[in-house]
Structure formats: C-alpha cells, structure tokens
N, CA, C and O atoms as a GROMACS GRO file, in nm:
protein
  464
    1MET      N    1  -4.968  -1.624  -1.062
    1MET     CA    2  -4.920  -1.494  -1.021
    1MET      C    3  -4.791  -1.509  -0.940
    1MET      O    4  -4.694  -1.437  -0.965
    2ALA      N    5  -4.788  -1.600  -0.846
    2ALA     CA    6  -4.669  -1.623  -0.765
    2ALA      C    7  -4.556  -1.677  -0.852
    2ALA      O    8  -4.439  -1.645  -0.831
    3ASP      N    9  -4.594  -1.762  -0.951
    3ASP     CA   10  -4.492  -1.817  -1.041
    3ASP      C   11  -4.429  -1.706  -1.126
    3ASP      O   12  -4.309  -1.708  -1.152
    4ASP      N   13  -4.510  -1.611  -1.168
    4ASP     CA   14  -4.459  -1.499  -1.248
    4ASP      C   15  -4.362  -1.414  -1.168
    4ASP      O   16  -4.256  -1.374  -1.218
    5LEU      N   17  -4.398  -1.387  -1.042
    5LEU     CA   18  -4.310  -1.308  -0.956
    5LEU      C   19  -4.178  -1.381  -0.931
    5LEU      O   20  -4.070  -1.320  -0.933
    6GLU      N   21  -4.189  -1.510  -0.908
    6GLU     CA   22  -4.068  -1.590  -0.884
    6GLU      C   23  -3.978  -1.592  -1.008
    6GLU      O   24  -3.856  -1.584  -0.996
    7ALA      N   25  -4.037  -1.602  -1.126
    7ALA     CA   26  -3.961  -1.603  -1.251
    7ALA      C   27  -3.891  -1.468  -1.271
    7ALA      O   28  -3.776  -1.464  -1.313
    8ILE      N   29  -3.961  -1.359  -1.241
    8ILE     CA   30  -3.904  -1.225  -1.254
    8ILE      C   31  -3.787  -1.209  -1.156
    8ILE      O   32  -3.683  -1.153  -1.192
    9ARG      N   33  -3.804  -1.257  -1.034
    9ARG     CA   34  -3.698  -1.247  -0.934
    9ARG      C   35  -3.575  -1.326  -0.977
    9ARG      O   36  -3.462  -1.278  -0.963
   10ARG      N   37  -3.596  -1.446  -1.030
   10ARG     CA   38  -3.483  -1.528  -1.075
   10ARG      C   39  -3.408  -1.460  -1.190
   10ARG      O   40  -3.285  -1.458  -1.192
   11LYS      N   41  -3.484  -1.403  -1.285
   11LYS     CA   42  -3.420  -1.334  -1.398
   11LYS      C   43  -3.339  -1.214  -1.350
   11LYS      O   44  -3.226  -1.190  -1.394
   12ARG      N   45  -3.400  -1.140  -1.259
   12ARG     CA   46  -3.331  -1.022  -1.204
   12ARG      C   47  -3.205  -1.064  -1.128
   12ARG      O   48  -3.101  -0.999  -1.141
   13LEU      N   49  -3.213  -1.169  -1.050
   13LEU     CA   50  -3.098  -1.218  -0.975
   13LEU      C   51  -2.987  -1.264  -1.069
   13LEU      O   52  -2.870  -1.235  -1.047
   14GLU      N   53  -3.025  -1.338  -1.176
   14GLU     CA   54  -2.926  -1.384  -1.273
   14GLU      C   55  -2.859  -1.265  -1.343
   14GLU      O   56  -2.738  -1.267  -1.367
   15GLU      N   57  -2.937  -1.164  -1.375
   15GLU     CA   58  -2.883  -1.045  -1.441
   15GLU      C   59  -2.785  -0.973  -1.350
   15GLU      O   60  -2.678  -0.931  -1.394
   16MET      N   61  -2.820  -0.959  -1.224
   16MET     CA   62  -2.732  -0.892  -1.128
   16MET      C   63  -2.602  -0.972  -1.109
   16MET      O   64  -2.494  -0.914  -1.098
   17GLN      N   65  -2.614  -1.105  -1.106
   17GLN     CA   66  -2.495  -1.188  -1.090
   17GLN      C   67  -2.403  -1.176  -1.212
   17GLN      O   68  -2.281  -1.174  -1.198
   18ARG      N   69  -2.462  -1.169  -1.332
   18ARG     CA   70  -2.381  -1.154  -1.453
   18ARG      C   71  -2.308  -1.018  -1.453
   18ARG      O   72  -2.191  -1.009  -1.489
   19GLN      N   73  -2.381  -0.914  -1.413
   19GLN     CA   74  -2.320  -0.782  -1.409
   19GLN      C   75  -2.205  -0.778  -1.308
   19GLN      O   76  -2.099  -0.722  -1.334
   20GLN      N   77  -2.226  -0.838  -1.193
   20GLN     CA   78  -2.124  -0.841  -1.090
   20GLN      C   79  -2.003  -0.922  -1.136
   20GLN      O   80  -1.889  -0.883  -1.111
   21ALA      N   81  -2.026  -1.033  -1.203
   21ALA     CA   82  -1.916  -1.114  -1.255
   21ALA      C   83  -1.838  -1.037  -1.361
   21ALA      O   84  -1.715  -1.045  -1.366
   22ALA      N   85  -1.909  -0.963  -1.445
   22ALA     CA   86  -1.842  -0.885  -1.549
   22ALA      C   87  -1.757  -0.775  -1.486
   22ALA      O   88  -1.646  -0.748  -1.534
   23GLN      N   89  -1.805  -0.711  -1.382
   23GLN     CA   90  -1.728  -0.607  -1.314
   23GLN      C   91  -1.605  -0.665  -1.247
   23GLN      O   92  -1.498  -0.604  -1.251
   24GLN      N   93  -1.618  -0.781  -1.187
   24GLN     CA   94  -1.504  -0.844  -1.122
   24GLN      C   95  -1.400  -0.888  -1.223
   24GLN      O   96  -1.280  -0.886  -1.195
   25ASP      N   97  -1.445  -0.928  -1.341
   25ASP     CA   98  -1.350  -0.968  -1.445
   25ASP      C   99  -1.271  -0.848  -1.496
   25ASP      O  100  -1.153  -0.861  -1.526
   26ASN      N  101  -1.334  -0.732  -1.506
   26ASN     CA  102  -1.268  -0.612  -1.557
   26ASN      C  103  -1.180  -0.546  -1.452
   26ASN      O  104  -1.076  -0.491  -1.487
   27ASN      N  105  -1.216  -0.550  -1.328
   27ASN     CA  106  -1.144  -0.479  -1.222
   27ASN      C  107  -1.002  -0.529  -1.200
   27ASN      O  108  -0.913  -0.446  -1.183
   28PRO      N  109  -0.975  -0.659  -1.200
   28PRO     CA  110  -0.837  -0.700  -1.175
   28PRO      C  111  -0.740  -0.646  -1.280
   28PRO      O  112  -0.628  -0.608  -1.247
   29GLN      N  113  -0.782  -0.643  -1.402
   29GLN     CA  114  -0.695  -0.592  -1.507
   29GLN      C  115  -0.672  -0.442  -1.489
   29GLN      O  116  -0.560  -0.394  -1.504
   30ALA      N  117  -0.776  -0.368  -1.459
   30ALA     CA  118  -0.763  -0.224  -1.440
   30ALA      C  119  -0.678  -0.196  -1.315
   30ALA      O  120  -0.595  -0.105  -1.316
   31ALA      N  121  -0.700  -0.272  -1.210
   31ALA     CA  122  -0.621  -0.254  -1.088
   31ALA      C  123  -0.474  -0.285  -1.115
   31ALA      O  124  -0.385  -0.215  -1.065
   32TYR      N  125  -0.447  -0.388  -1.193
   32TYR     CA  126  -0.310  -0.424  -1.227
   32TYR      C  127  -0.244  -0.313  -1.307
   32TYR      O  128  -0.127  -0.280  -1.284
   33GLN      N  129  -0.316  -0.256  -1.401
   33GLN     CA  130  -0.262  -0.147  -1.482
   33GLN      C  131  -0.231  -0.024  -1.396
   33GLN      O  132  -0.130   0.042  -1.416
   34GLN      N  133  -0.319   0.005  -1.301
   34GLN     CA  134  -0.297   0.118  -1.212
   34GLN      C  135  -0.173   0.094  -1.125
   34GLN      O  136  -0.094   0.186  -1.103
   35GLU      N  137  -0.158  -0.028  -1.076
   35GLU     CA  138  -0.042  -0.060  -0.994
   35GLU      C  139   0.087  -0.048  -1.075
   35GLU      O  140   0.188   0.000  -1.025
   36GLN      N  141   0.082  -0.093  -1.199
   36GLN     CA  142   0.199  -0.084  -1.286
   36GLN      C  143   0.236   0.062  -1.312
   36GLN      O  144   0.354   0.099  -1.306
   37ALA      N  145   0.137   0.146  -1.339
   37ALA     CA  146   0.162   0.288  -1.364
   37ALA      C  147   0.220   0.354  -1.239
   37ALA      O  148   0.312   0.435  -1.249
   38GLN      N  149   0.167   0.320  -1.122
   38GLN     CA  150   0.217   0.376  -0.997
   38GLN      C  151   0.361   0.332  -0.973
   38GLN      O  152   0.444   0.412  -0.931
   39ALA      N  153   0.391   0.206  -1.000
   39ALA     CA  154   0.527   0.155  -0.982
   39ALA      C  155   0.626   0.226  -1.077
   39ALA      O  156   0.739   0.255  -1.038
   40GLU      N  157   0.583   0.252  -1.199
   40GLU     CA  158   0.668   0.323  -1.296
   40GLU      C  159   0.697   0.466  -1.248
   40GLU      O  160   0.811   0.512  -1.256
   41ARG      N  161   0.593   0.535  -1.198
   41ARG     CA  162   0.612   0.671  -1.147
   41ARG      C  163   0.710   0.673  -1.031
   41ARG      O  164   0.799   0.758  -1.025
   42GLU      N  165   0.693   0.578  -0.938
   42GLU     CA  166   0.783   0.572  -0.823
   42GLU      C  167   0.925   0.540  -0.866
   42GLU      O  168   1.020   0.594  -0.810
   43ALA      N  169   0.942   0.453  -0.963
   43ALA     CA  170   1.076   0.419  -1.012
   43ALA      C  171   1.143   0.541  -1.074
   43ALA      O  172   1.262   0.563  -1.053
   44LYS      N  173   1.068   0.620  -1.150
   44LYS     CA  174   1.124   0.741  -1.209
   44LYS      C  175   1.164   0.842  -1.102
   44LYS      O  176   1.270   0.904  -1.110
   45ILE      N  177   1.080   0.857  -1.001
   45ILE     CA  178   1.110   0.950  -0.892
   45ILE      C  179   1.236   0.906  -0.819
   45ILE      O  180   1.324   0.988  -0.790
   46HIS      N  181   1.247   0.777  -0.788
   46HIS     CA  182   1.364   0.727  -0.716
   46HIS      C  183   1.490   0.739  -0.801
   46HIS      O  184   1.598   0.763  -0.746
   47ALA      N  185   1.479   0.722  -0.931
   47ALA     CA  186   1.596   0.737  -1.019
   47ALA      C  187   1.647   0.881  -1.016
   47ALA      O  188   1.767   0.904  -1.010
   48VAL      N  189   1.554   0.977  -1.021
   48VAL     CA  190   1.594   1.117  -1.016
   48VAL      C  191   1.654   1.149  -0.879
   48VAL      O  192   1.755   1.219  -0.870
   49LEU      N  193   1.592   1.098  -0.774
   49LEU     CA  194   1.644   1.124  -0.640
   49LEU      C  195   1.784   1.066  -0.621
   49LEU      O  196   1.868   1.127  -0.554
   50ARG      N  197   1.810   0.950  -0.678
   50ARG     CA  198   1.944   0.890  -0.668
   50ARG      C  199   2.048   0.978  -0.736
   50ARG      O  200   2.163   0.983  -0.693
   51GLN      N  201   2.008   1.046  -0.841
   51GLN     CA  202   2.102   1.130  -0.915
   51GLN      C  203   2.131   1.262  -0.843
   51GLN      O  204   2.243   1.311  -0.849
   52VAL      N  205   2.034   1.318  -0.775
   52VAL     CA  206   2.050   1.453  -0.722
   52VAL      C  207   2.067   1.460  -0.570
   52VAL      O  208   2.086   1.569  -0.517
   53THR      N  209   2.061   1.348  -0.499
   53THR     CA  210   2.078   1.351  -0.354
   53THR      C  211   2.192   1.258  -0.311
   53THR      O  212   2.225   1.161  -0.380
   54THR      N  213   2.250   1.291  -0.197
   54THR     CA  214   2.354   1.205  -0.140
   54THR      C  215   2.287   1.092  -0.064
   54THR      O  216   2.168   1.100  -0.033
   55PRO      N  217   2.362   0.986  -0.033
   55PRO     CA  218   2.302   0.875   0.044
   55PRO      C  219   2.246   0.919   0.180
   55PRO      O  220   2.142   0.869   0.222
   56ASP      N  221   2.312   1.013   0.247
   56ASP     CA  222   2.262   1.061   0.376
   56ASP      C  223   2.128   1.132   0.360
   56ASP      O  224   2.036   1.114   0.440
   57ALA      N  225   2.117   1.212   0.257
   57ALA     CA  226   1.991   1.285   0.233
   57ALA      C  227   1.879   1.189   0.197
   57ALA      O  228   1.766   1.206   0.242
   58ARG      N  229   1.910   1.086   0.116
   58ARG     CA  230   1.808   0.986   0.082
   58ARG      C  231   1.764   0.910   0.206
   58ARG      O  232   1.646   0.878   0.221
   59GLU      N  233   1.859   0.880   0.293
   59GLU     CA  234   1.825   0.809   0.417
   59GLU      C  235   1.732   0.892   0.504
   59GLU      O  236   1.636   0.841   0.560
   60ARG      N  237   1.763   1.022   0.514
   60ARG     CA  238   1.677   1.111   0.593
   60ARG      C  239   1.536   1.116   0.533
   60ARG      O  240   1.437   1.115   0.606
   61LEU      N  241   1.529   1.123   0.403
   61LEU     CA  242   1.399   1.128   0.335
   61LEU      C  243   1.322   0.997   0.356
   61LEU      O  244   1.200   0.998   0.372
   62THR      N  245   1.392   0.885   0.354
   62THR     CA  246   1.328   0.756   0.377
   62THR      C  247   1.272   0.747   0.519
   62THR      O  248   1.161   0.699   0.540
   63ARG      N  249   1.350   0.794   0.616
   63ARG     CA  250   1.300   0.793   0.755
   63ARG      C  251   1.179   0.884   0.769
   63ARG      O  252   1.084   0.851   0.840
   64LEU      N  253   1.184   0.998   0.703
   64LEU     CA  254   1.070   1.090   0.707
   64LEU      C  255   0.947   1.027   0.645
   64LEU      O  256   0.835   1.048   0.692
   65LYS      N  257   0.967   0.951   0.540
   65LYS     CA  258   0.855   0.887   0.471
   65LYS      C  259   0.782   0.788   0.562
   65LYS      O  260   0.661   0.769   0.551
   66MET      N  261   0.857   0.726   0.653
   66MET     CA  262   0.794   0.632   0.747
   66MET      C  263   0.705   0.702   0.847
   66MET      O  264   0.603   0.648   0.889
   67SER      N  265   0.742   0.823   0.886
   67SER     CA  266   0.664   0.891   0.989
   67SER      C  267   0.565   0.993   0.933
   67SER      O  268   0.454   1.005   0.983
   68ARG      N  269   0.606   1.065   0.829
   68ARG     CA  270   0.520   1.169   0.772
   68ARG      C  271   0.520   1.157   0.621
   68ARG      O  272   0.591   1.230   0.550
   69LYS      N  273   0.440   1.064   0.573
   69LYS     CA  274   0.441   1.029   0.431
   69LYS      C  275   0.405   1.148   0.341
   69LYS      O  276   0.468   1.166   0.237
   70GLU      N  277   0.306   1.227   0.380
   70GLU     CA  278   0.262   1.338   0.295
   70GLU      C  279   0.373   1.441   0.277
   70GLU      O  280   0.397   1.489   0.166
   71LEU      N  281   0.440   1.474   0.386
   71LEU     CA  282   0.548   1.572   0.379
   71LEU      C  283   0.663   1.518   0.293
   71LEU      O  284   0.720   1.591   0.213
   72ALA      N  285   0.696   1.391   0.310
   72ALA     CA  286   0.804   1.330   0.231
   72ALA      C  287   0.769   1.332   0.082
   72ALA      O  288   0.856   1.357  -0.001
   73GLU      N  289   0.645   1.305   0.048
   73GLU     CA  290   0.604   1.308  -0.092
   73GLU      C  291   0.611   1.450  -0.148
   73GLU      O  292   0.646   1.468  -0.265
   74GLN      N  293   0.577   1.549  -0.067
   74GLN     CA  294   0.589   1.688  -0.111
   74GLN      C  295   0.735   1.723  -0.139
   74GLN      O  296   0.766   1.787  -0.239
   75VAL      N  297   0.823   1.681  -0.048
   75VAL     CA  298   0.965   1.709  -0.065
   75VAL      C  299   1.017   1.640  -0.191
   75VAL      O  300   1.090   1.700  -0.270
   76GLU      N  301   0.980   1.514  -0.209
   76GLU     CA  302   1.023   1.440  -0.328
   76GLU      C  303   0.977   1.510  -0.455
   76GLU      O  304   1.055   1.527  -0.549
   77SER      N  305   0.851   1.550  -0.459
   77SER     CA  306   0.800   1.614  -0.581
   77SER      C  307   0.868   1.748  -0.606
   77SER      O  308   0.891   1.785  -0.721
   78GLN      N  309   0.901   1.821  -0.499
   78GLN     CA  310   0.970   1.948  -0.517
   78GLN      C  311   1.112   1.925  -0.570
   78GLN      O  312   1.157   1.997  -0.659
   79ILE      N  313   1.182   1.827  -0.515
   79ILE     CA  314   1.318   1.797  -0.561
   79ILE      C  315   1.316   1.752  -0.706
   79ILE      O  316   1.398   1.797  -0.786
   80VAL      N  317   1.223   1.664  -0.740
   80VAL     CA  318   1.214   1.616  -0.878
   80VAL      C  319   1.180   1.732  -0.972
   80VAL      O  320   1.236   1.741  -1.082
   81GLY      N  321   1.090   1.819  -0.932
   81GLY     CA  322   1.055   1.934  -1.014
   81GLY      C  323   1.174   2.027  -1.037
   81GLY      O  324   1.196   2.074  -1.149
   82LEU      N  325   1.250   2.052  -0.931
   82LEU     CA  326   1.368   2.136  -0.945
   82LEU      C  327   1.471   2.071  -1.037
   82LEU      O  328   1.533   2.139  -1.120
   83ALA      N  329   1.490   1.942  -1.022
   83ALA     CA  330   1.588   1.871  -1.105
   83ALA      C  331   1.546   1.870  -1.252
   83ALA      O  332   1.629   1.890  -1.340
   84GLN      N  333   1.418   1.848  -1.277
   84GLN     CA  334   1.372   1.842  -1.416
   84GLN      C  335   1.371   1.979  -1.483
   84GLN      O  336   1.388   1.989  -1.604
   85SER      N  337   1.351   2.084  -1.405
   85SER     CA  338   1.350   2.218  -1.463
   85SER      C  339   1.491   2.275  -1.478
   85SER      O  340   1.509   2.380  -1.540
   86GLY      N  341   1.589   2.208  -1.421
   86GLY     CA  342   1.727   2.252  -1.433
   86GLY      C  343   1.766   2.359  -1.333
   86GLY      O  344   1.873   2.419  -1.347
   87ARG      N  345   1.686   2.383  -1.233
   87ARG     CA  346   1.716   2.486  -1.133
   87ARG      C  347   1.800   2.432  -1.017
   87ARG      O  348   1.831   2.506  -0.924
   88LEU      N  349   1.835   2.306  -1.022
   88LEU     CA  350   1.915   2.245  -0.916
   88LEU      C  351   2.060   2.243  -0.962
   88LEU      O  352   2.096   2.169  -1.053
   89GLN      N  353   2.144   2.326  -0.899
   89GLN     CA  354   2.282   2.340  -0.944
   89GLN      C  355   2.372   2.227  -0.894
   89GLN      O  356   2.461   2.183  -0.966
   90SER      N  357   2.351   2.181  -0.772
   90SER     CA  358   2.438   2.078  -0.715
   90SER      C  359   2.354   1.971  -0.648
   90SER      O  360   2.231   1.982  -0.639
   91THR      N  361   2.421   1.868  -0.602
   91THR     CA  362   2.348   1.760  -0.534
   91THR      C  363   2.302   1.808  -0.397
   91THR      O  364   2.360   1.899  -0.338
   92ILE      N  365   2.196   1.746  -0.350
   92ILE     CA  366   2.140   1.783  -0.220
   92ILE      C  367   2.201   1.692  -0.116
   92ILE      O  368   2.182   1.570  -0.118
   93ASP      N  369   2.277   1.753  -0.023
   93ASP     CA  370   2.335   1.675   0.084
   93ASP      C  371   2.243   1.681   0.206
   93ASP      O  372   2.134   1.737   0.200
   94ASP      N  373   2.290   1.623   0.315
   94ASP     CA  374   2.206   1.614   0.434
   94ASP      C  375   2.171   1.752   0.490
   94ASP      O  376   2.058   1.773   0.534
   95GLU      N  377   2.264   1.844   0.488
   95GLU     CA  378   2.238   1.978   0.540
   95GLU      C  379   2.134   2.052   0.456
   95GLU      O  380   2.046   2.118   0.511
   96LYS      N  381   2.144   2.040   0.326
   96LYS     CA  382   2.046   2.104   0.239
   96LYS      C  383   1.909   2.039   0.256
   96LYS      O  384   1.806   2.107   0.249
   97MET      N  385   1.908   1.908   0.279
   97MET     CA  386   1.781   1.838   0.303
   97MET      C  387   1.717   1.887   0.431
   97MET      O  388   1.596   1.908   0.436
   98LYS      N  389   1.797   1.905   0.535
   98LYS     CA  390   1.744   1.958   0.662
   98LYS      C  391   1.682   2.096   0.641
   98LYS      O  392   1.573   2.125   0.690
   99ALA      N  393   1.753   2.181   0.568
   99ALA     CA  394   1.702   2.316   0.542
   99ALA      C  395   1.573   2.311   0.462
   99ALA      O  396   1.479   2.386   0.491
  100LEU      N  397   1.568   2.225   0.364
  100LEU     CA  398   1.447   2.211   0.283
  100LEU      C  399   1.330   2.163   0.368
  100LEU      O  400   1.218   2.212   0.354
  101LEU      N  401   1.356   2.067   0.456
  101LEU     CA  402   1.250   2.014   0.542
  101LEU      C  403   1.199   2.120   0.640
  101LEU      O  404   1.079   2.128   0.664
  102THR      N  405   1.289   2.199   0.696
  102THR     CA  406   1.242   2.302   0.790
  102THR      C  407   1.159   2.408   0.718
  102THR      O  408   1.065   2.463   0.776
  103ARG      N  409   1.193   2.439   0.591
  103ARG     CA  410   1.112   2.534   0.517
  103ARG      C  411   0.976   2.479   0.480
  103ARG      O  412   0.878   2.554   0.473
  104MET      N  413   0.968   2.349   0.457
  104MET     CA  414   0.842   2.291   0.411
  104MET      C  415   0.749   2.252   0.525
  104MET      O  416   0.629   2.236   0.503
  105GLN      N  417   0.801   2.236   0.645
  105GLN     CA  418   0.714   2.199   0.756
  105GLN      C  419   0.624   2.316   0.791
  105GLN      O  420   0.666   2.431   0.790
  106PRO      N  421   0.499   2.285   0.822
  106PRO     CA  422   0.406   2.393   0.857
  106PRO      C  423   0.450   2.461   0.986
  106PRO      O  424   0.503   2.397   1.077
  107LYS      N  425   0.428   2.589   0.991
  107LYS     CA  426   0.464   2.666   1.110
  107LYS      C  427   0.374   2.625   1.226
  107LYS      O  428   0.252   2.612   1.212
  108LYS      N  429   0.437   2.605   1.340
  108LYS     CA  430   0.359   2.573   1.459
  108LYS      C  431   0.317   2.703   1.526
  108LYS      O  432   0.397   2.795   1.545
  109HIS      N  433   0.192   2.708   1.559
  109HIS     CA  434   0.139   2.826   1.625
  109HIS      C  435   0.165   2.813   1.774
  109HIS      O  436   0.118   2.718   1.838
  110ASP      N  437   0.238   2.907   1.828
  110ASP     CA  438   0.269   2.904   1.970
  110ASP      C  439   0.162   2.986   2.044
  110ASP      O  440   0.162   3.109   2.037
  111PRO      N  441   0.073   2.917   2.113
  111PRO     CA  442  -0.035   2.992   2.179
  111PRO      C  443   0.020   3.077   2.294
  111PRO      O  444   0.106   3.034   2.371
  112LYS      N  445  -0.031   3.196   2.302
  112LYS     CA  446   0.011   3.286   2.410
  112LYS      C  447  -0.107   3.303   2.505
  112LYS      O  448  -0.220   3.326   2.464
  113ILE      N  449  -0.075   3.290   2.629
  113ILE     CA  450  -0.178   3.303   2.732
  113ILE      C  451  -0.160   3.439   2.799
  113ILE      O  452  -0.054   3.471   2.851
  114THR      N  453  -0.265   3.515   2.797
  114THR     CA  454  -0.261   3.645   2.863
  114THR      C  455  -0.351   3.640   2.985
  114THR      O  456  -0.463   3.589   2.980
  115ARG      N  457  -0.300   3.691   3.090
  115ARG     CA  458  -0.377   3.692   3.215
  115ARG      C  459  -0.435   3.831   3.238
  115ARG      O  460  -0.370   3.932   3.216
  116LEU      N  461  -0.557   3.831   3.282
  116LEU     CA  462  -0.624   3.959   3.307
  116LEU      C  463  -0.618   3.998   3.451
  116LEU      O  464  -0.670   4.103   3.489
   0.00000   0.00000   0.00000
C-alpha cells in the first residue's frame, strides 16, 4: 500500500515537472515575440514623432516621460493619431507642446474652506 502511494506520488511529480519544463520552454519564445512587437510599435511611434515635432518638443516629451509616463504616452498616442489622420497641419513646436500638455493634464480641484 505504501509502495503504491509512493509510486503514484513519483508519477505525479514527474508529470508536474514535465509540464513545468514545457511551459518554460514555450514562454521564452513568446516573451521574445512580445518584446519584438513592443519594440516595433515604439519605433513606429518615435519615427512619427520625429517627423511632426521639433527637437525642443521631443525633449520636453522625453522629460515628461521620465516623471509621468502615463501622461506622456497619452500625449504620444494623441500626436500620432492626429498625424496619421492628417489633421496635423504643421509641426509641433515647444509652445504647442506646452499647450497640449496643459489641456491634457487633469484639472486640480482647489478645495475651498468655508468657516461657519
């Protein structure tokens, strides 16, 4: 009886190890493909940004990306969308980038204190 239980445990352990090894073999390739796809998307975004923004505006966007990544990604996607749809008439300089950033930043709620 103990031998049967031990044999079942060994078989189960071997099966679990095979499954885990198979998953580890498949994951690096899938992870590599995902990284490649992400790199391609970023390269396309940067190519469009180089075409439609001035160096000063790109620098401002890069600095913003270091501090507020989500906002920078929103700005990038909006600029790329405008450029691809043809609604962008001229290049975006630093002043236009500032205006775009102020429009996209969430409004800060200024709390008012009332005294009774």
